[in-house]
N, C-alpha and C positions, 0 to 999 in steps of 0.2 A: 560543797554540799550539793547533792543531786536533786533533781526535781521531785523524785519519789519521796524523799524525806520531808518535803514541804507539804505533802498532801494532807496529813492530819491537821496541821496548823491552818492550811487554806480552808479546809472544810469547817473547822471550828470558827474561823473568822466569818465565813459566809453565814453559818448558822446564827452566830451572835448578831450580825448585821440584820438578818431577817427578823430576829426577835425584837431588836431595838426599833426597827421600822414599824412593825405591827403595833408596838406600844405607842410610838410617836403618832401613828395614824389615829389611834383611839383618842389620844389627848387632843389632837387637832380637831377631830369631829366634835368632841365634847366642848371645846372652847370656841367653836364656830370660826376657826381661822381660815377655812376655805371659802367663806363668804367674802366675795370681792366684787364691788360694783363695776370696776373696770373690766373684769372678765365677764360678768353677767351681761353687760351692755355691748360686748364685743368691740370695745374701743381701745383696748390696751396696746394694739400693734400700730396704731395710727400716730404719725409724727405730730399731727395737729393736737391730739389729745394731750401729749406730753408738753408741747409748747404752751398750751393754755394753762395746764396745771402748774408748770414751773413759773409762768408769768404771774399767776395769782399768788403763789407763795412768796415770790420775790417782791411783789408790789407792797410798799409800805401802806398803801391805801386799800389793800386787799381785804376781802370779807373775813379773813382769819382773825382780824382784830389785834394782831400782835405788832402792829406798826412796822418798824424797820428791823426788828430783831432777826427775822429769817434772812433778810438780805445781808445783814452784817455777818451772820454765820457763813453765808455763801461766799462773801468777799474774803473772809478769813480762810475758808477752805481752799480757794484758788489762789491765795497769796496776793490779793490786791489791797494796798493800804491807802490811807489818806483819801478816801472817797466818802463824801458826806451822804451816808445812806438815809438819814432821817428825812431829807427833802428830795430824794431821788425820784425820778419818774421811770416807770417800767411799762413798756408797751410790747405787744405781740404783733407779728405780721405787718411790720412798718414798711409802707411803700416808699421806695427811693428812686423812682423814675426808671430809667433804662437799666439800672442795676438790679431790678427786681424787688423783692421784699425781704427784709431782715426778720428772722424768726423771732428774736427777742432783742430789744434795745433798752439798755439801762443808761440813763443820762442824768446830768445835773448841770445847771447853768454855769457853775464855776469850775467844772471838772471835765475831763475828756470822757467820752461815752464808752460803753462796753457793748460790743455786738456778740450775740450768741447764735451760731448757725447749728441747728439741731438736726441730726441725721440718725434715724433709727435703722432703717434698712436701705433707703435710697442712696445713690451715689451723688457726689457733688457734680454740678454742671461745670463744664470747662471754664477755668479761670474765675469761678464764682467768688472765691475768697479774695482774689486779687481785685475784682470789681468793688467789693465792699471796702477794701483797703484804699482804693483810689477815691471812693466816695468820701471817706473821712480817714486820712492817713494817720491821724493821732489816736483814733479809737482803738481800744484793746479788742482783739478779735479772738473769740473762743470757738473751737470746733468741738461740739459735744456729740460723741458717738457712744455706742454700748461699751466698747473696750478702750476708748481713748486713742483711736488710730490716727496717724498722720494721713493727709490726703494721699490718694493712690499715686499721684504724680509728683510727690514731694521731692524725689531725687532728680527728676528730669525737667521740671518746669522752672525756667529761669526767672519767672515772675516772682518766685519766692526768694527775693533778694534779702540783703542784710536788714534793710529798713522794715520789710515785712516780718522777718523773723523776730525783730525786736518787739513787736506788738502781738504776735500770734502765739497761741498755746492750745494744744489738744487736751480735752478733759473727757472723763468717762462717766457714764451712768454707774458702772460696776463699782467704782471706788469713790470718786468725788461726790457724785449725787447721792449715793446711799449714805455716805458719812455725813453729808450736809443734812439730809432728811432725818437722820438719827438725832442730830443736834436740835433740829427744829421740833422733833417729837418730844424731847425733854423739856423744851421751853413751853410746849402746849400741854403739859401734863395735867393742868387743871381745867383744860378746855376739851372735854371728851370728844365732841364732834370733829374738831380739827385734828386732835391726836389720832383718832381712829382712821380718818381719811388719809393722813400721812402714813400710818401703819399699812393700810391697804396698798398705797402707792409704792412703799418700800417692797412689799411682797411681789407686786407686779414687776418691778425692776429686777428683783432677784430671780424671778422666773425667766425674764428676757435674757439675763446674763448668765443663766445656768448656775446659780448659786443655791446651795442648800439653805432653805429659809429657817431651818430649825437649829438654833444654837445648842439645844439639849442633845439632839442626835449627833451633831458634830463632835461634841465633847465626849460622848460615850464611844464613838468610833475611834477617835484619837487615842483614848485610853486603852481600847482593845488592841489597836495596831501597835502600840508602843510598849506592850507589857513584857515582851522579850524579843530576842533577835530572830528566832524562828517565825514568830507571828509577824514581825515587820517585813521579813523577806517574803512571807506568804502574801502580805498586802502588796508588796512591790510586784510580785508575779501576777496578781490579779489586775493591778493597774496597767502593766505592760501588755496584758492580753485584751485590753479594752477594744481596740479596733478589730482584732481578729474575731472577737465575739460579735461585734456589730456587723462585720462583713458576712458572717454566717447567717445572721438574721435577715440581712438585705437579700441574700440569695433566696431565702424562703419567700420574701415578698415578691421578687421577680417571678418566681415559679407560680405563685398564686395569681399574680396579675396576668401572666401569659395564658393561664388556663381558663380565665374568666372574662376575657376582653369582649366588649360588645362587637357584634358582627359589623364588618366594614372598616374597622380600625386596623391599619397596617403599621406595626412598630417600625420606626426608623432610627430610634435611639433608645437603648436600654439604660437602666440605672447601672452604673459601672461598678458599684460597690467599692469606690475609692474615696479617700478623705478629701474630696473637693469641696469648695465653698458653695457652688451653685450648679446643680445638675438635676436630672430627672428623666421622665419619659417623654418622648415625642412620637406622634402618630401622624400618618398621612391618610388621606381618604380619596376615593375617586373624584369626588366633587371639588376637592381642593388642589388636585394635581397641577392644574394650569392657572391657579389663582394666587400663587405666592403665599400660601397659608399652610400652617400646621396646627394640630391640636397638641397641647402640652400640659403635663402635670409636673411641676418642678418642686425642688427642695432647696431651700437656703439653709446650709448647715448651721446648727445652733440657733436657728430662728424658727422657720415654719414652712408651710406648704403653700404654693400658689398654683393657679391653674388658669387656662385661657387659650387665646389664639396668638400665635407669633408668626412673624413673617419669616420666609425662608432666607438662607444666607445671601450675602451681597452678590450682585450679579444677576439676580432675578428682577423682573419688572416690578416696580412698586405697586402697591394696592391703589386702585382708583378711589377717588373721594367718595363715590357712590357706594362702593363695596365696603369701605371703611365705616361709613355711617350706618349702613344696613347691618353690619356685624355688631357695632356698638348697641344699636337698638335691640337686636335679637338677644344679645348677651344680657342686657339690663332687664329685658322681659323675663328671662329665665332665672337670673341670679340676683337681681336687684342692682344697686349702684355698682359700677365698676371702679377699680382703683385708677390712679392717674395714668392715662395712656402714654405710651412711648412709641417711637418709630418702629421698634421691633416687637412691641407688645401692645397692639391697638385695643385689645379687650382682655382684661384679666382681673383677678382679685385673689385675696388671701383666703385660705380655708379657715373658717372661724374655729376658735377654741381647740386647735390642734397644733402642736409644736414639735419640732424635731428634737425630742428629748427622751429621757429614759422611759417615760410612761408610754410613749408611742412604740418604742422598741419592744417593750413588754407586750403590748397589744398585737404587734406584728407576730411575735413568736407564739403567744399563748391564746390570743383571741382572733378576731377576724377583721383586722384593720384594713386588709386589702379590699374588703367590700365597700368601705367608705370611699376609696379611690375609684372603684368601679362605678359607684353611683354618680360621682362627679363626672367621669368619662361619659356615662350614659346621657347626662344632661348637656354636656358639651356636644355630644352627637346630635341631640335635638336642635341645638342652635345651628349646627352645620347643616342640618336638613332644611331649616327655614331659609337660609341664605343661598343654598345650592339645590333648589328643587329639581333642577334638570339632572342631577346626579346624586340621588338619595343614597344613604349608607345602608345597603342591604347585603 
């Protein structure tokens, strides 16, 4: 079957999907499903938000009033048996000396503990999980990430020995936490405030993990795609064209950014339009040329946008303490609190309420999303002017 013969089915499928989406949007607005406190308060991307929410739900003494029911469902979901959940103690951000802080600790005086290391976007520190294992080599150790990934050094770090692998398990927000929360929501059916809070949290996680939050829409699209062979093959062609379509949209974004850059910004790294996990735009300025700094607007694929100041590649002189502090102060004055500094990103933050998702791709192609990036770059430029008055961006 040639590509031309699939065109009618492809066009029909696209038209049907558009109709279903408009209907679903109308239902969503009518039901108030877009109202989400996590999104409104701009806290949905912070690991600490999730750590505190999970701790509260897991805690038998939590304000949800459901005692150990939620914790027991969690233990069932992750396959831990014979743990006395009714008298368990659940704590967040537990200080363990030189080993740092455990995100979540579940313990019982007559049983081994459960440690949960929670990672939304940040990477593990070197040997972080091994430190936790040495602190309590009998504790179950769970690494919670959006997709349930193994540590990046899983195949190369000899510290992940047989003893470690016997107590370690990666779990995901996408599957384990969503399934667990759905079980909790059923238990809270007669407690509206708890039920709705869990519902909003489920929607947040589904957004972070790029899942369609509407079962109704999924069912209709599945029915449409499977009605006959031609329609299924048309669906497959659309699916296979996904990155080619996205690449074309990114080309438009690059063109719009280049045409509207604030004066004084010199591009040193373009958006490559490739399916990388972490990339973006990097700019140099006259004032930063000899200061080991660049301005950057980055993208973490399937997550979101971040912006700030990054140090130049290794081999350049490090930032002085005075310049680092001056940069942080100027950044906070312009943008508010900065996210956790790193050696390579001394001042940065996430772009609120914008995610690398289909909504952004639509806004790049059909609206003026590039202007949002330009406005951020203009504000970064103001920060650069403050800390480099001897070489203003003109």
